[in-house]
C-alpha positions as CSV (number, residue, x, y, z in Angstrom):
1,X,-3.6,-75.3,24.1
2,X,-2.2,-71.8,24.7
3,X,0.1,-71.4,27.7
4,X,2.3,-68.9,29.5
5,X,5.1,-69.7,31.9
6,X,8.1,-68.3,33.8
7,X,11.6,-69.6,33.4
8,X,14.4,-68.6,35.9
9,X,18.0,-68.3,34.7
10,X,21.3,-66.7,35.8
11,X,23.2,-64.1,33.9
12,X,27.0,-64.2,33.3
13,X,27.4,-62.0,36.4
14,X,25.4,-64.4,38.5
15,X,22.3,-62.3,38.7
16,X,18.9,-64.0,38.5
17,X,16.5,-63.1,35.7
18,X,12.9,-64.3,35.1
19,X,11.9,-64.8,31.5
20,X,8.2,-65.1,30.5
21,X,7.4,-67.5,27.6
22,X,4.2,-68.3,25.9
23,X,2.7,-70.4,23.1
24,X,-0.3,-69.6,21.0
25,X,-1.3,-73.2,21.0
26,X,0.0,-76.7,21.7
27,X,3.5,-78.1,21.2
28,X,3.2,-77.5,17.4
29,X,3.4,-73.7,18.1
30,X,6.8,-72.1,18.7
31,X,7.7,-70.7,22.1
32,X,7.6,-66.9,22.0
33,X,9.4,-64.4,24.3
34,X,7.2,-62.3,26.6
35,X,9.8,-60.3,28.4
36,X,12.7,-60.7,31.0
37,X,12.6,-59.2,34.5
38,X,14.9,-59.0,37.5
39,X,12.1,-59.9,40.0
40,X,9.5,-62.7,40.2
41,X,6.8,-60.1,40.9
42,X,7.3,-58.3,37.6
43,X,7.5,-61.6,35.8
44,X,4.2,-62.8,37.3
45,X,2.5,-59.6,36.3
46,X,3.7,-60.0,32.7
47,X,2.7,-63.7,32.7
48,X,-0.8,-62.9,34.0
49,X,-1.2,-60.2,31.4
50,X,-0.2,-62.6,28.6
51,X,-2.5,-65.2,29.9
52,X,-5.4,-62.8,29.8
53,X,-4.7,-61.9,26.2
54,X,-4.6,-65.6,25.3
55,X,-7.8,-66.3,27.1
56,X,-9.4,-63.5,25.1
57,X,-8.3,-65.1,21.9
58,X,-5.8,-62.3,21.1
59,X,-2.1,-62.6,20.2
60,X,-0.1,-61.2,23.2
61,X,2.6,-60.1,20.8
62,X,0.4,-57.4,19.4
63,X,-0.3,-55.9,22.8
64,X,3.4,-56.2,23.8
65,X,4.4,-54.4,20.5
66,X,2.0,-51.6,21.2
67,X,3.5,-51.2,24.7
68,X,7.0,-50.8,23.4
69,X,6.5,-48.9,20.2
70,X,6.6,-45.2,20.4
71,X,3.5,-43.5,18.9
72,X,4.1,-41.6,15.7
73,X,4.4,-37.9,16.3
74,X,2.9,-35.4,13.8
75,X,5.4,-32.7,13.0
76,X,4.5,-29.1,12.9
77,X,4.6,-29.1,9.1
78,X,2.0,-31.8,9.0
79,X,-0.3,-29.9,11.4
80,X,0.2,-26.8,9.2
81,X,-0.9,-28.6,6.1
82,X,-3.9,-30.0,7.9
83,X,-4.8,-26.6,9.3
84,X,-4.7,-25.0,5.9
85,X,-7.0,-27.7,4.4
86,X,-9.4,-27.3,7.3
87,X,-9.9,-23.6,6.8
88,X,-12.9,-24.0,4.4
89,X,-14.3,-20.8,5.9
90,X,-11.8,-18.4,4.4
91,X,-11.4,-17.0,0.9
92,X,-8.6,-18.1,-1.5
93,X,-7.0,-14.7,-1.0
94,X,-6.6,-15.3,2.7
95,X,-5.4,-18.9,2.1
96,X,-2.7,-17.5,-0.1
97,X,-1.6,-15.2,2.7
98,X,-1.5,-18.2,5.2
99,X,0.7,-20.1,2.7
100,X,3.1,-17.2,2.4
101,X,3.4,-17.1,6.2
102,X,4.3,-20.8,6.2
103,X,7.4,-20.0,4.0
104,X,8.9,-18.2,7.0
105,X,7.5,-20.3,9.8
106,X,8.2,-23.8,8.5
107,X,12.0,-23.5,8.3
108,X,12.1,-22.9,12.0
109,X,9.3,-25.2,13.3
110,X,8.4,-27.5,10.4
111,X,10.3,-30.6,11.7
112,X,9.4,-30.0,15.4
113,X,6.8,-31.8,17.5
114,X,4.5,-28.9,18.3
115,X,4.3,-30.0,21.9
116,X,8.1,-29.4,22.3
117,X,8.0,-25.8,21.1
118,X,8.6,-23.3,24.0
119,X,8.0,-19.6,24.4
120,X,11.8,-19.1,24.2
121,X,11.8,-20.9,20.8
122,X,9.1,-18.5,19.6
123,X,10.9,-15.5,20.9
124,X,14.2,-16.6,19.2
125,X,12.2,-16.9,15.9
126,X,10.8,-13.4,16.3
127,X,14.2,-12.0,16.8
128,X,15.7,-13.8,13.7
129,X,12.8,-13.8,11.3
130,X,13.9,-10.5,9.6
131,X,10.3,-9.3,9.3
132,X,8.9,-5.8,9.8
133,X,7.0,-5.3,13.1
134,X,3.6,-5.0,11.3
135,X,4.3,-8.2,9.4
136,X,5.5,-10.1,12.5
137,X,2.2,-9.4,14.1
138,X,0.3,-11.2,11.3
139,X,2.9,-14.1,11.1
140,X,2.7,-14.8,14.8
141,X,-1.1,-14.8,14.5
142,X,-0.8,-17.7,12.0
143,X,1.7,-19.5,14.3
144,X,-0.7,-19.2,17.2
145,X,-3.6,-20.6,15.1
146,X,-1.7,-23.7,14.0
147,X,-0.5,-24.5,17.5
148,X,-4.1,-24.1,18.7
149,X,-5.2,-26.4,15.9
150,X,-2.6,-29.0,17.1
151,X,-4.0,-28.8,20.6
152,X,-0.9,-27.4,22.2
153,X,-2.0,-26.1,25.6
154,X,-0.6,-23.9,26.9
155,X,0.1,-22.3,23.5
156,X,3.8,-21.1,23.6
157,X,3.0,-18.4,21.0
158,X,0.4,-16.9,23.3
159,X,2.6,-16.9,26.3
160,X,2.9,-13.5,28.0
161,X,6.7,-13.7,27.9
162,X,6.7,-13.6,24.1
163,X,7.2,-10.0,23.1
164,X,6.6,-8.4,19.7
165,X,8.4,-5.2,18.5
166,X,6.2,-2.1,18.7
167,X,4.2,-1.4,15.5
168,X,4.4,2.2,14.5
169,X,1.7,2.7,11.9
170,X,2.4,5.3,9.3
171,X,-0.4,7.8,8.8
172,X,-1.8,7.4,5.3
173,X,-1.5,10.6,3.2
174,X,-4.1,10.5,0.4
175,X,-3.2,12.3,-2.8
176,X,-4.4,15.8,-3.5
177,X,-6.4,16.5,-6.5
178,X,-3.4,17.7,-8.4
179,X,-1.3,14.6,-7.5
180,X,-4.2,12.3,-8.5
181,X,-4.5,14.1,-11.9
182,X,-0.8,13.7,-12.3
183,X,-1.1,10.0,-11.7
184,X,-4.1,9.6,-14.0
185,X,-2.4,11.3,-16.9
186,X,0.7,9.1,-16.7
187,X,-0.7,5.6,-16.0
188,X,-1.3,3.2,-18.9
189,X,-4.7,4.0,-20.5
190,X,-6.2,0.6,-19.6
191,X,-5.6,1.3,-15.9
192,X,-6.9,4.9,-15.8
193,X,-10.6,4.1,-15.7
194,X,-10.5,1.5,-12.8
195,X,-8.4,4.1,-10.9
196,X,-11.1,6.7,-11.5
197,X,-13.7,4.2,-10.2
198,X,-11.6,3.7,-7.1
199,X,-11.3,7.4,-6.5
200,X,-14.9,8.2,-7.1
201,X,-16.5,5.3,-5.2
202,X,-14.1,4.4,-2.4
203,X,-14.4,0.7,-3.4
204,X,-11.7,-1.7,-2.5
205,X,-9.3,-2.6,-5.3
206,X,-10.3,-6.3,-5.4
207,X,-14.0,-5.2,-5.6
208,X,-13.4,-3.0,-8.6
209,X,-11.3,-5.6,-10.4
210,X,-13.9,-8.3,-9.6
211,X,-16.8,-6.4,-11.2
212,X,-18.7,-8.3,-13.9
213,X,-21.3,-6.9,-16.2
214,X,-23.9,-8.8,-14.3
215,X,-23.1,-6.4,-11.4
216,X,-23.6,-3.3,-13.4
217,X,-26.9,-1.4,-13.2
218,X,-26.6,1.1,-16.0
219,X,-30.1,2.6,-15.5
220,X,-29.6,3.1,-11.7
221,X,-25.9,4.1,-12.3
222,X,-24.6,1.7,-9.6
223,X,-22.5,-1.4,-9.1
224,X,-23.7,-4.4,-7.1
225,X,-21.2,-6.1,-4.7
226,X,-22.5,-9.6,-3.8
227,X,-22.0,-11.0,-0.3
228,X,-19.4,-13.6,-1.4
229,X,-17.0,-10.9,-2.8
230,X,-17.1,-8.4,-0.1
231,X,-14.6,-8.3,2.8
232,X,-17.4,-8.0,5.4
233,X,-19.6,-10.6,3.7
234,X,-22.4,-8.0,3.4
235,X,-23.9,-7.2,0.0
236,X,-24.3,-3.6,-1.0
237,X,-24.9,-1.3,-3.9
238,X,-22.3,1.4,-4.8
239,X,-23.5,4.5,-6.5
240,X,-21.5,5.8,-9.5
241,X,-21.6,9.3,-11.0
242,X,-23.5,9.2,-14.3
243,X,-20.6,10.6,-16.3
244,X,-18.3,7.8,-15.0
245,X,-20.9,5.1,-15.7
246,X,-21.0,6.5,-19.3
247,X,-17.2,6.0,-19.5
248,X,-17.5,2.4,-18.1
249,X,-20.3,1.4,-20.5
250,X,-18.4,2.8,-23.4
251,X,-15.7,0.2,-23.0
252,X,-18.0,-2.7,-24.0
253,X,-20.8,-3.0,-26.6
254,X,-24.2,-3.8,-25.1
255,X,-24.3,-7.2,-26.9
256,X,-21.0,-8.2,-25.4
257,X,-22.0,-7.5,-21.8
258,X,-22.5,-11.1,-20.7
259,X,-23.2,-11.4,-16.9
260,X,-20.0,-13.3,-16.2
261,X,-17.7,-11.1,-18.2
262,X,-15.3,-8.9,-16.2
263,X,-15.7,-5.1,-16.6
264,X,-12.0,-4.5,-16.4
265,X,-10.4,-7.5,-18.0
266,X,-6.7,-8.6,-17.8
267,X,-5.9,-6.4,-14.7
268,X,-4.7,-7.4,-11.3
269,X,-3.9,-5.6,-8.0
270,X,-0.2,-5.9,-8.9
271,X,-0.9,-4.3,-12.3
272,X,-2.6,-1.3,-10.7
273,X,0.1,-1.0,-8.1
274,X,2.9,-0.9,-10.6
275,X,1.0,1.5,-12.8
276,X,0.5,4.0,-9.9
277,X,4.1,3.5,-8.8
278,X,5.5,4.3,-12.2
279,X,3.2,7.3,-12.6
280,X,4.4,8.7,-9.3
281,X,8.0,8.4,-10.3
282,X,7.4,9.9,-13.7
283,X,5.5,12.9,-12.1
284,X,8.2,13.2,-9.4
285,X,5.6,13.2,-6.6
286,X,5.3,11.1,-3.4
287,X,4.7,7.4,-3.8
288,X,1.0,6.5,-3.6
289,X,-0.8,3.1,-3.5
290,X,-4.2,2.4,-5.3
291,X,-5.7,1.9,-1.8
292,X,-4.8,5.5,-1.0
293,X,-7.6,6.5,-3.4
294,X,-10.1,4.9,-1.0
295,X,-8.6,7.0,1.8
296,X,-8.9,10.1,-0.4
297,X,-12.6,9.6,-1.2
298,X,-13.7,8.8,2.4
299,X,-11.8,11.8,3.7
300,X,-13.5,14.0,1.1
301,X,-16.9,12.7,2.2
302,X,-16.0,13.4,5.8
303,X,-14.8,16.9,5.0
304,X,-18.0,17.5,2.9
305,X,-20.2,16.8,5.9
306,X,-21.5,13.3,4.9
307,X,-22.7,11.7,8.2
308,X,-20.3,9.1,9.5
309,X,-22.9,6.3,9.4
310,X,-23.7,7.0,5.8
311,X,-20.0,7.2,4.9
312,X,-19.5,3.8,6.6
313,X,-22.4,2.3,4.6
314,X,-20.9,3.7,1.3
315,X,-17.5,2.4,2.2
316,X,-18.7,-1.1,3.2
317,X,-17.4,-0.7,6.8
318,X,-19.3,-2.8,9.4
319,X,-18.4,-0.2,12.1
320,X,-18.6,3.6,11.7
321,X,-15.6,3.9,14.1
322,X,-13.5,2.3,11.4
323,X,-14.5,5.0,8.9
324,X,-13.9,7.8,11.3
325,X,-10.6,6.5,12.9
326,X,-8.8,4.9,10.0
327,X,-10.0,6.7,6.9
328,X,-10.6,10.3,7.8
329,X,-7.6,12.4,7.1
330,X,-6.8,16.1,7.1
331,X,-6.3,17.0,3.4
332,X,-7.3,19.7,0.9
333,X,-11.0,19.2,0.1
334,X,-10.5,19.7,-3.6
335,X,-12.6,17.6,-6.0
336,X,-11.6,16.6,-9.5
337,X,-14.5,17.8,-11.6
338,X,-16.1,15.8,-14.4
339,X,-14.7,18.0,-17.1
340,X,-11.2,17.7,-15.8
341,X,-11.7,13.9,-15.4
342,X,-12.9,13.6,-19.0
343,X,-9.8,15.3,-20.2
344,X,-7.5,13.1,-18.1
345,X,-9.3,9.9,-19.3
346,X,-9.3,10.9,-23.0
347,X,-7.4,8.4,-25.2
């Protein structure tokens, strides 16, 4: 039958040691080692523990192994991968941003146990990351979220001792009517029309490029932005000038306007960015970004007396304060008329 015993022996230095032995059964079972201790008290505690495991029908070796083996530690890189997979609530665009942040974060923390990361480690990474202050703010936000996900408390990236460089935001300077026309006349023809839509509607670039013919209401001269494609997850209709809707519908025959077909095919945000950048250089004017056209239109609405709440609804802002504080700029209130537009958009 199973048994546990204590055997006393002396070491080469003459010190007494107490070894615990046990068998899983009768004499046919080999004697197994249960530990060696300098005092009888410790040996008895181990013997009693082993006897309890034997009485319960379990192999004491399993319990002893669990006591001595170090638990496997999940490294930061493993937590980062799990965090990314867990974020089923964010769009693919946002997931791509998180993955880009990991390219800077993982070299510093990837092989670390998150529990061992200190505020000093985070501060050293901030100092050596080589990122602009505005970018650092977004990267540190991702680091904080992963450490929260790993259950690190207190979170070293949220420690008050961690300091970020001051972010000095540059005031957007929307293009004037003349600058916008100079851009429109110099960009590749396939990018001119979506840029005109951006300038006339204040839509976001990804919203314009994501339009399908199923979103186009020709009779009502408007575009539909469904909930799943808007930044605020709020569906809305965007009114479009009739002359501009005529230009849009002229790009595709009625029979070819299947609901899932993109209105502006083969274009990306990068394509529009490079088109505007090249046009600015060719016209020898200041550099502008496609998003500046959204700033231009909202500023024009504000200057033309459109109520802030209405301008916010047109822009798709959840808060009117965003429209007023971030998108209203002092600029010449000069519109580009339909006739001048038609000339600039001519093939």
